[in-house]
Backbone as CSV, one residue per row, in Angstrom:
resi,resn,N_x,N_y,N_z,CA_x,CA_y,CA_z,C_x,C_y,C_z
1,MET,-84.142,-24.428,28.381,-84.212,-25.761,27.835,-85.321,-25.877,26.791
2,ALA,-86.476,-25.278,27.096,-87.597,-25.336,26.152,-87.230,-24.616,24.863
3,ALA,-86.515,-23.504,24.968,-86.118,-22.769,23.757,-85.172,-23.604,22.907
4,ALA,-84.260,-24.303,23.553,-83.331,-25.153,22.803,-84.070,-26.279,22.095
5,CYS,-85.077,-26.837,22.727,-85.879,-27.893,22.089,-86.645,-27.342,20.903
6,LEU,-87.162,-26.139,21.026,-87.877,-25.514,19.903,-86.942,-25.266,18.733
7,VAL,-85.746,-24.804,19.022,-84.769,-24.548,17.965,-84.396,-25.860,17.284
8,ALA,-84.179,-26.900,18.060,-83.825,-28.205,17.489,-84.976,-28.744,16.645
9,ALA,-86.187,-28.611,17.113,-87.352,-29.076,16.346,-87.477,-28.294,15.046
10,ALA,-87.290,-26.992,15.098,-87.360,-26.173,13.878,-86.274,-26.583,12.888
11,ALA,-85.085,-26.860,13.394,-83.991,-27.285,12.516,-84.323,-28.620,11.842
12,LEU,-84.908,-29.542,12.568,-85.290,-30.818,11.983,-86.349,-30.640,10.896
13,VAL,-87.298,-29.750,11.124,-88.325,-29.490,10.118,-87.690,-28.908,8.859
14,VAL,-86.737,-28.005,9.016,-86.068,-27.401,7.865,-85.283,-28.458,7.103
15,VAL,-84.544,-29.307,7.803,-83.788,-30.372,7.133,-84.751,-31.296,6.407
16,TRP,-85.856,-31.667,7.052,-86.852,-32.512,6.393,-87.364,-31.827,5.138
17,ALA,-87.710,-30.559,5.232,-88.285,-29.840,4.089,-87.302,-29.753,2.937
18,LEU,-86.063,-29.433,3.234,-85.090,-29.183,2.177,-84.449,-30.437,1.608
19,GLU,-84.260,-31.443,2.410,-83.410,-32.569,1.995,-84.101,-33.931,1.916
20,SER,-85.390,-34.026,2.249,-86.014,-35.354,2.262,-86.645,-35.735,0.935
21,ALA,-86.566,-34.876,-0.037,-87.017,-35.180,-1.395,-85.851,-34.890,-2.334
22,GLU,-86.035,-35.132,-3.619,-84.921,-34.978,-4.553,-84.333,-33.565,-4.529
23,VAL,-83.025,-33.531,-4.415,-82.247,-32.296,-4.517,-81.156,-32.579,-5.548
24,ILE,-81.017,-31.687,-6.517,-79.957,-31.845,-7.526,-78.783,-30.957,-7.145
25,VAL,-77.657,-31.182,-7.782,-76.514,-30.280,-7.648,-76.348,-29.578,-8.984
26,LEU,-76.484,-28.261,-8.947,-76.336,-27.411,-10.120,-74.920,-26.875,-10.150
27,HIS,-74.209,-27.126,-11.245,-72.841,-26.627,-11.396,-72.851,-25.446,-12.359
28,THR,-72.436,-24.293,-11.859,-72.348,-23.080,-12.664,-70.916,-22.580,-12.631
29,ARG,-70.638,-21.601,-13.487,-69.344,-20.917,-13.502,-69.599,-19.434,-13.588
30,ASP,-68.859,-18.669,-12.801,-69.020,-17.222,-12.866,-68.342,-16.677,-14.129
31,ALA,-68.402,-15.369,-14.306,-67.848,-14.746,-15.513,-66.359,-15.034,-15.675
32,ALA,-65.647,-15.255,-14.562,-64.214,-15.549,-14.624,-63.937,-17.045,-14.812
33,GLY,-64.987,-17.853,-14.798,-64.819,-19.300,-14.979,-64.718,-20.095,-13.688
34,THR,-64.848,-19.426,-12.548,-64.754,-20.109,-11.259,-66.004,-20.966,-11.030
35,PRO,-65.816,-22.267,-10.752,-66.977,-23.149,-10.581,-67.680,-22.954,-9.231
36,ARG,-68.980,-23.257,-9.256,-69.798,-23.217,-8.028,-70.776,-24.387,-8.101
37,ALA,-70.981,-25.058,-6.988,-71.961,-26.135,-6.887,-73.048,-25.710,-5.907
38,THR,-74.305,-25.850,-6.320,-75.439,-25.419,-5.508,-76.466,-26.535,-5.446
39,ARG,-76.890,-26.874,-4.240,-77.966,-27.855,-4.062,-79.291,-27.131,-4.227
40,ILE,-80.169,-27.723,-5.057,-81.405,-27.019,-5.396,-82.477,-28.018,-5.800
41,TRP,-83.729,-27.615,-5.630,-84.851,-28.443,-6.056,-85.047,-28.346,-7.558
42,VAL,-85.708,-29.353,-8.113,-86.011,-29.394,-9.539,-87.394,-30.019,-9.725
43,ALA,-88.107,-29.560,-10.740,-89.401,-30.153,-11.102,-89.561,-30.070,-12.605
44,GLU,-90.216,-31.065,-13.174,-90.418,-31.097,-14.615,-91.773,-30.523,-14.990
45,ASP,-91.815,-29.873,-16.156,-93.092,-29.420,-16.682,-93.761,-30.573,-17.441
46,GLU,-94.858,-30.264,-18.094,-95.645,-31.282,-18.789,-94.889,-31.946,-19.930
47,THR,-93.846,-31.317,-20.444,-93.053,-31.897,-21.538,-91.831,-32.656,-21.018
48,GLY,-91.643,-32.678,-19.700,-90.483,-33.334,-19.108,-89.267,-32.440,-18.964
49,THR,-89.425,-31.152,-19.291,-88.310,-30.207,-19.183,-88.121,-29.813,-17.724
50,PRO,-86.889,-29.922,-17.198,-86.649,-29.530,-15.810,-86.660,-28.006,-15.626
51,TRP,-87.175,-27.579,-14.481,-87.186,-26.176,-14.071,-86.579,-26.076,-12.674
52,ILE,-85.859,-25.000,-12.421,-85.353,-24.671,-11.098,-85.766,-23.240,-10.783
53,GLU,-85.553,-22.826,-9.541,-86.010,-21.508,-9.107,-84.898,-20.755,-8.393
54,ALA,-84.733,-19.485,-8.774,-83.929,-18.559,-7.977,-84.922,-17.794,-7.121
55,ALA,-84.866,-17.990,-5.803,-85.838,-17.340,-4.914,-85.852,-15.837,-5.118
56,ASN,-84.703,-15.310,-5.497,-84.621,-13.902,-5.893,-83.443,-13.748,-6.841
57,ALA,-83.430,-12.647,-7.545,-82.406,-12.433,-8.582,-81.038,-12.099,-8.008
58,ASP,-80.910,-12.028,-6.692,-79.617,-11.739,-6.076,-78.790,-12.989,-5.785
59,ARG,-79.337,-14.163,-6.037,-78.593,-15.401,-5.779,-77.325,-15.419,-6.623
60,THR,-76.204,-15.738,-5.996,-74.928,-15.729,-6.701,-74.919,-16.700,-7.867
61,TRP,-75.453,-17.900,-7.660,-75.479,-18.889,-8.740,-76.328,-18.406,-9.911
62,TYR,-77.361,-17.585,-9.628,-78.191,-17.035,-10.708,-77.370,-16.054,-11.553
63,HIS,-76.542,-15.250,-10.894,-75.635,-14.363,-11.638,-74.662,-15.195,-12.485
64,ASP,-74.202,-16.317,-11.942,-73.309,-17.193,-12.690,-73.956,-17.654,-14.001
65,LEU,-75.187,-18.161,-13.906,-75.806,-18.697,-15.118,-76.240,-17.618,-16.090
66,GLN,-76.395,-16.377,-15.594,-76.635,-15.279,-16.524,-75.349,-14.974,-17.312
67,ALA,-74.212,-15.090,-16.655,-72.928,-14.852,-17.326,-72.561,-16.012,-18.240
68,ASN,-72.907,-17.230,-17.811,-72.583,-18.425,-18.589,-73.731,-19.415,-18.423
69,PRO,-74.662,-19.470,-19.378,-75.848,-20.322,-19.227,-75.594,-21.814,-19.398
70,ASP,-74.387,-22.202,-19.763,-74.074,-23.632,-19.889,-73.798,-24.183,-18.496
71,VAL,-74.689,-25.066,-18.039,-74.601,-25.600,-16.684,-74.592,-27.122,-16.735
72,GLU,-74.189,-27.702,-15.626,-74.245,-29.150,-15.454,-75.119,-29.458,-14.256
73,VAL,-75.836,-30.569,-14.343,-76.727,-30.986,-13.274,-76.383,-32.414,-12.879
74,GLU,-76.099,-32.598,-11.599,-75.923,-33.949,-11.029,-77.281,-34.370,-10.516
75,ARG,-77.745,-35.499,-11.065,-79.089,-35.960,-10.686,-79.152,-37.466,-10.784
76,GLN,-79.553,-38.097,-9.709,-79.742,-39.545,-9.667,-78.524,-40.297,-10.208
77,GLY,-77.347,-39.849,-9.805,-76.119,-40.554,-10.139,-75.511,-40.229,-11.487
78,THR,-76.117,-39.319,-12.240,-75.543,-38.936,-13.522,-75.382,-37.419,-13.583
79,THR,-74.488,-36.989,-14.441,-74.280,-35.552,-14.668,-74.640,-35.265,-16.122
80,GLN,-75.494,-34.274,-16.310,-75.910,-33.887,-17.660,-75.706,-32.406,-17.874
81,HIS,-75.512,-32.051,-19.127,-75.265,-30.681,-19.561,-76.582,-30.050,-20.007
82,TYR,-76.818,-28.801,-19.600,-78.031,-28.073,-19.991,-77.674,-26.628,-20.336
83,ARG,-78.597,-25.995,-20.994,-78.550,-24.542,-21.208,-79.628,-23.952,-20.304
84,ALA,-79.225,-23.132,-19.324,-80.159,-22.502,-18.394,-80.817,-21.311,-19.068
85,VAL,-82.153,-21.301,-19.071,-82.912,-20.227,-19.715,-83.809,-19.565,-18.671
86,PRO,-83.374,-18.420,-18.102,-84.251,-17.720,-17.168,-85.526,-17.263,-17.861
87,VAL,-86.645,-17.431,-17.181,-87.940,-16.975,-17.684,-88.461,-15.963,-16.668
88,PRO,-87.980,-14.715,-16.748,-88.356,-13.719,-15.749,-89.812,-13.287,-15.905
89,GLY,-90.297,-12.643,-14.892,-91.662,-12.110,-14.934,-92.688,-13.090,-14.424
90,PRO,-93.950,-12.690,-14.535,-95.040,-13.481,-13.957,-95.168,-14.891,-14.523
91,VAL,-94.906,-15.086,-15.818,-95.074,-16.419,-16.413,-94.069,-17.402,-15.839
92,GLY,-92.794,-17.019,-15.822,-91.768,-17.896,-15.260,-91.987,-18.160,-13.787
93,HIS,-92.331,-17.097,-13.050,-92.576,-17.232,-11.614,-93.735,-18.196,-11.355
94,ALA,-94.849,-17.984,-12.042,-96.034,-18.825,-11.832,-95.742,-20.276,-12.222
95,THR,-95.013,-20.462,-13.301,-94.705,-21.826,-13.751,-93.866,-22.568,-12.733
96,VAL,-92.753,-21.979,-12.308,-91.862,-22.690,-11.380,-92.518,-22.860,-10.014
97,ARG,-93.282,-21.892,-9.561,-93.970,-22.027,-8.272,-94.974,-23.180,-8.323
98,ARG,-95.737,-23.280,-9.399,-96.723,-24.353,-9.549,-96.022,-25.714,-9.588
99,LEU,-94.967,-25.813,-10.392,-94.266,-27.090,-10.519,-93.647,-27.544,-9.202
100,LEU,-93.004,-26.614,-8.494,-92.378,-26.981,-7.214,-93.419,-27.334,-6.160
101,ALA,-94.535,-26.598,-6.133,-95.594,-26.907,-5.163,-96.189,-28.282,-5.432
102,GLU,-96.388,-28.605,-6.723,-96.913,-29.925,-7.082,-95.931,-31.031,-6.708
103,ARG,-94.670,-30.800,-6.940,-93.650,-31.836,-6.717,-93.325,-32.015,-5.245
104,TYR,-93.178,-30.915,-4.522,-92.662,-30.991,-3.147,-93.752,-30.827,-2.078
105,GLY,-94.958,-30.457,-2.465,-96.095,-30.398,-1.548,-95.817,-29.616,-0.280
106,PRO,-96.037,-30.252,0.892,-95.867,-29.535,2.162,-94.437,-29.044,2.391
107,ARG,-93.471,-29.692,1.794,-92.076,-29.219,1.923,-91.963,-27.809,1.330
108,ASP,-92.615,-27.613,0.184,-92.592,-26.299,-0.470,-93.243,-25.246,0.422
109,THR,-94.291,-25.626,1.114,-94.965,-24.694,2.034,-94.021,-24.285,3.160
110,VAL,-93.316,-25.260,3.730,-92.376,-24.973,4.823,-91.266,-24.037,4.332
111,VAL,-90.710,-24.319,3.162,-89.662,-23.462,2.620,-90.196,-22.056,2.376
112,GLY,-91.464,-21.954,1.970,-92.086,-20.654,1.777,-92.156,-19.830,3.051
113,TRP,-92.182,-20.495,4.183,-92.154,-19.770,5.462,-90.766,-19.187,5.725
114,LEU,-89.741,-19.806,5.154,-88.353,-19.411,5.417,-87.781,-18.455,4.377
115,ALA,-88.239,-18.565,3.142,-87.667,-17.766,2.060,-88.794,-17.094,1.291
116,ASP,-88.662,-15.824,1.054,-89.643,-15.079,0.272,-89.430,-15.397,-1.204
117,THR,-90.365,-16.128,-1.775,-90.276,-16.466,-3.193,-91.279,-15.661,-4.030
118,SER,-91.775,-14.582,-3.472,-92.796,-13.806,-4.183,-92.276,-13.147,-5.456
119,SER,-90.971,-13.006,-5.575,-90.403,-12.428,-6.800,-89.373,-13.380,-7.411
120,SER,-89.599,-14.671,-7.219,-88.632,-15.651,-7.719,-88.614,-15.663,-9.246
121,VAL,-87.518,-16.223,-9.773,-87.331,-16.344,-11.210,-87.323,-17.824,-11.567
122,GLY,-88.161,-18.189,-12.517,-88.163,-19.549,-13.026,-87.051,-19.719,-14.047
123,ILE,-86.381,-20.846,-13.987,-85.273,-21.117,-14.922,-85.526,-22.490,-15.538
124,ARG,-85.670,-22.487,-16.853,-85.873,-23.720,-17.603,-84.519,-24.285,-17.980
125,LEU,-84.346,-25.587,-17.849,-83.103,-26.242,-18.217,-83.311,-26.972,-19.539
126,ASP,-82.841,-26.360,-20.619,-83.003,-26.929,-21.950,-81.789,-27.776,-22.308
127,PRO,-82.014,-28.840,-23.105,-80.852,-29.576,-23.623,-80.021,-28.628,-24.492
128,PRO,-78.723,-28.791,-24.463,-77.908,-27.924,-25.320,-78.177,-28.228,-26.788
129,SER,-78.048,-27.220,-27.625,-78.219,-27.469,-29.054,-76.998,-28.223,-29.565
130,ALA,-77.101,-28.786,-30.722,-76.036,-29.623,-31.271,-74.712,-28.892,-31.350
131,GLY,-74.733,-27.574,-31.535,-73.495,-26.806,-31.657,-72.862,-26.428,-30.332
132,ASP,-73.585,-26.637,-29.222,-73.034,-26.283,-27.912,-72.032,-27.339,-27.477
133,ALA,-70.884,-26.888,-27.027,-69.839,-27.819,-26.596,-70.047,-28.178,-25.127
134,VAL,-69.911,-29.456,-24.828,-69.885,-29.904,-23.443,-68.439,-29.824,-23.019
135,PRO,-68.142,-29.129,-21.897,-66.747,-29.020,-21.469,-66.087,-30.388,-21.369
136,ALA,-64.929,-30.537,-22.008,-64.247,-31.826,-22.071,-63.911,-32.370,-20.694
137,SER,-63.612,-31.503,-19.765,-63.207,-31.948,-18.435,-64.386,-32.350,-17.559
138,SER,-65.591,-32.098,-18.016,-66.730,-32.279,-17.138,-67.190,-33.722,-17.005
139,GLY,-67.082,-34.510,-18.086,-67.633,-35.858,-18.063,-69.139,-35.860,-18.172
140,ALA,-69.746,-34.691,-18.366,-71.197,-34.582,-18.452,-71.699,-35.100,-19.785
141,ARG,-72.939,-35.566,-19.779,-73.584,-36.005,-20.989,-74.711,-35.048,-21.334
142,ARG,-75.074,-35.019,-22.600,-76.252,-34.272,-23.018,-77.469,-35.136,-22.643
143,PRO,-78.599,-34.509,-22.265,-79.793,-35.317,-22.021,-80.096,-36.148,-23.265
144,GLY,-80.350,-37.428,-23.072,-80.664,-38.321,-24.169,-79.459,-39.084,-24.692
145,ASP,-78.226,-38.674,-24.299,-77.014,-39.397,-24.759,-76.886,-40.698,-24.003
């Protein structure tokens, strides 16, 4: 009984850590065009540019955005189109780790106990350039539209 209570308490802490602050839905497509939706944290840098993190480079959605960097983000009731720009190496890692720790505080610490982010990849979400097409079927808007 005590073990079951511990498991339930741990599960509640994980749900609190992952879902009690803003979580966006990142829409990617693999090389074949198959869509994928992933719930993920987001934090803005000093210029207001959103950043997300792949805890490691083996994440399937990370492979998707490497094949097709045009992504959509559902956030606060709207869907917007972005160009995902991985920033590998120490600079990207340090940037996204700092931003997420500042934004999510103790939640980020709890997630750090569950997932090894020591080699994570920072991904900057840039507005698409004027020549980038927003998929007609998406209904997504460009940031600022």
